[in-house]
N, C-alpha and C positions, 0 to 999 in steps of 0.2 A: 745149317744150310743144306738143302737137298743135294745129294750127290747123284749124278745121272749115270746109270750103268750102260756102257756101250763099248764097242771096240772099233769104232769108225775112225778113219784117218782124216786129219785136217792139215793143210799146208799153210804155214805162216811165213810171210815175207815182210821183213822190217829191219830196223836198226838193232844192232847189239851194242848196248852201252856198258862200258867196263865199270863205271862207278855209278851206283844207284840202282833202284828197283823199278825199272821201267823198260819200255821198248818191246821188241819181239820176244825177249826171254821172259818178260812178265806175262805176255799173252800165252806163251807155251806153258808156263807154270799153272796158270788158271785153267787152261783147257785140259792139262794133265790131271788136275784135281777133279775135273768132271769126267775123268776116265777116257778122254779122247787120246788117241795115238797121234802125236804131233811131229811133223817134220818142220823144222825151223831153218829157213835160209836167210842169212843176214844180207841186207842190201848195202850195209856199211858197218864198219867197226868204228865206234865213236868213244873217245876217252871219257867224256862226262857230259852233263846237260848243256844244252845250247845257251842257257842263261849264265853259265860260268865261262870265264876266259882265263888263259888261252884254251883252245880246244884242238884236238887232233882227229881228223876224219880219214879213214882208209876206205877207198872205193873198192868194193868187192864184186864189181860187175862181171869180171871174167869168171870168178868162182860161181856166181849165180847162174850165168849162162851154161857153164860146163856141167853144173850139178843138175840143172833141169834137163840137159841132154841125157845125162845118166838115167834120170827118172823116166824119161821117155823110153829108153831102151829096156828098163826094168818093168815098164808098163804099170807104174804105180797108179792106184786109183784113190781119189780123194772125195770125201763128202762135200768139202767146201774149201775155199781159199780165203784167207784173211790177209789183206795187204795194208801196211801202214807206211812207214817212211820209205820214200823212193828218192834216190840221189840225183838221177838225171833221166833224160828222155830215152836214152839207150836202154836203161833198166826197164822203163815203162813198156817199151816195145817188146822186150824179151818176155816180160811177165804176161802181157796181154796176149801175145802169140800163144803162149802155153795155155792160158785160160780158154782161148777160142778153140784151140785144137782139141781140148779135152772137155769142152762144154761145161766148165766148172761154175758152180754157184760161188759168186764173189762178193765179199764184203770189203768195202774200201773206206779207210780212214784217211782223208786227204790232209796230211799233216803239213800245214803251211803257216799258221799264225794264230794269234789270239789278241783280244783287246783292240781290234781294229788295225793291227800291224802284222806284217810278215816277219817270221823269226829270222834273226841274223844268221848268216852263213849258208842260206839255202841257194840253190841254183836260181839264177835270175829269171829263168823261164818256168819256175815251179808251178805257177798257176796253170799255164798251158799244159804242163805235164799231167797234172791231176785232172784237168778237163778231158784230156785224151783218155785217161784211164777210166773216168766215169762212164764212158761209152760202153765199157765192158762189165761194169759192176751191176749187181742186182740191188744191193742196199748200200747207201753211202751214209757215213756217220761223221758229219762235220760239226764243229762248233759254229756259232753265228758268224764270226769273222770268215771262216773258211767257206761257209754256205754263200756268203756275199761275194767272195772272190770267185767261186765257181760260176756265179751268174753275173759277173761284171758289175755288181752293185746296181743292177737295173730295176730291182724291186724295192718298193717302199716298206713292205712288211714281210716277216718270215713266213706268213701264211701263203703269200704269193710264191715264195720259193718252193714250198712243198707242193703247191699246185702245179708249178712249172715242171718239176721232176715227175709228178704223177702223170702228166700229159705225155711225157717221154718214156712212160712205162718203167720208171725207176722209183724206188722208195728211198726217202731221205729221213734221217733222224737228226734233228738239230738239238744238240745236247745242252745248250746254254742260252735260253731266252729269259730276258728280264723285262717285265712290263708292269708298271705301277706297283713296284715293290713285291711283285710276285715273280718267282723263279720257276721255270718249268722246262721240260723236254717237249719238243713239238714234232709231230709226224702226222701221217694221214693213212688211213686204211678205209677208204670210202668216205668216212667222216674224220674230222680232225681228232688227233690224239694229243691231249695236254696232260702230262704227268708232272704235277707240282712237287717241288722238293724244298727242303729247308736249306737255305744258303749258308755255307760256312765261309766266313771271311778269312780264308786261309788257302794258300796254293799247295796242291799236292802233285808231285811229279808222278806220272803214270796213271792218273785217274782216267784219261781217255782210253788207255790200253785196257784198263779194268773193264770199262763199259763195253768195248768192242768184244772182248773174249767172253764175258759173262752173258752178254746178249746172244752171241753166236751159239754158245752152249745150250741155252734154253730154247732158242728158235729152232735149232736143228732137232730138238727132242720132239716137239709137237706142232711146229709150224704156226703157232698162235702168235702172230705178230704183236698185237696189242698187249697181250698178257706177258710176253717176253720183255717188252719195254718196261712194264710195271715191275716185274720181278727184278730186273736189272737195277732199276732205281732203288728199290728197297734194299737189295743186297749191298750196293755200293754205300748207301747211307750207313748201314751197320758197320761195314769195313772202315769207313773214314772216322766214324765215332770211336770205334775200338782203337784205331791208330792214335787218335788224340789222347785216349786214356793211357796208351802205352808210352807215348812221347809226344807232347804237344809242341815241341820246338822244331822237330825235323820236318822237312818237306817230303821225305820218303814214305812209302807205304810198306810196312814189314809184312808182306802178304803171307809168307810161309808161317809166321807166328800166328797171324790173325785167322787164317783158314782153320787152324786147329781149334779155335774158340767158337767158330760158327756152327 
């Protein structure tokens, strides 16, 4: 896998999960691999995956606010900000204020649900929270469920969703479209982008975090939107297949082992 040489800083805001290879720490590891200098601020400390019970969630809103205040005073400069899990509307406002003040290029992964359902344990207003944050984002990376939630299920096809965001000067990458036994990533850059992939009938924790960080690394390199989506798809396919070779029983992605093999 191509390693990108740079010394630019990226700010990552998301959840820190104590058990498993996912969340903001996975994004940090991937971006570090691509030689980016990453500041990672946890929106919450979480004991384990949402699919496991019981679960403990620590709200780190005060730490997030105070740390961003420190970074203001230090006049830190970022090439981009990647935002994933957000715990509440207070955090959303804190983050978006910082984005607006610093005119930051923002990628948003609206972590809300999958398979037509909202994840258990999320704020009851989670959809409105991510709708608010979408106003400040340049690129939004939802799965199909999340794309529908952001648009109130008012569109019949995912193509209408990407058209809607384009009209509002936003780019959206829907990572999980299934149509007539074909699985593909859908976006638009003047024309529709359809990147077909081989579906693996297996769930991997952190695959969305992988997509976010690999895409961001490649997009920042040359600003080639279409090619960055294609490269991200190809790299993730390699990573997931290597993970199956390493351990086909786990849902985790042993990213540090796998990166050494690419």
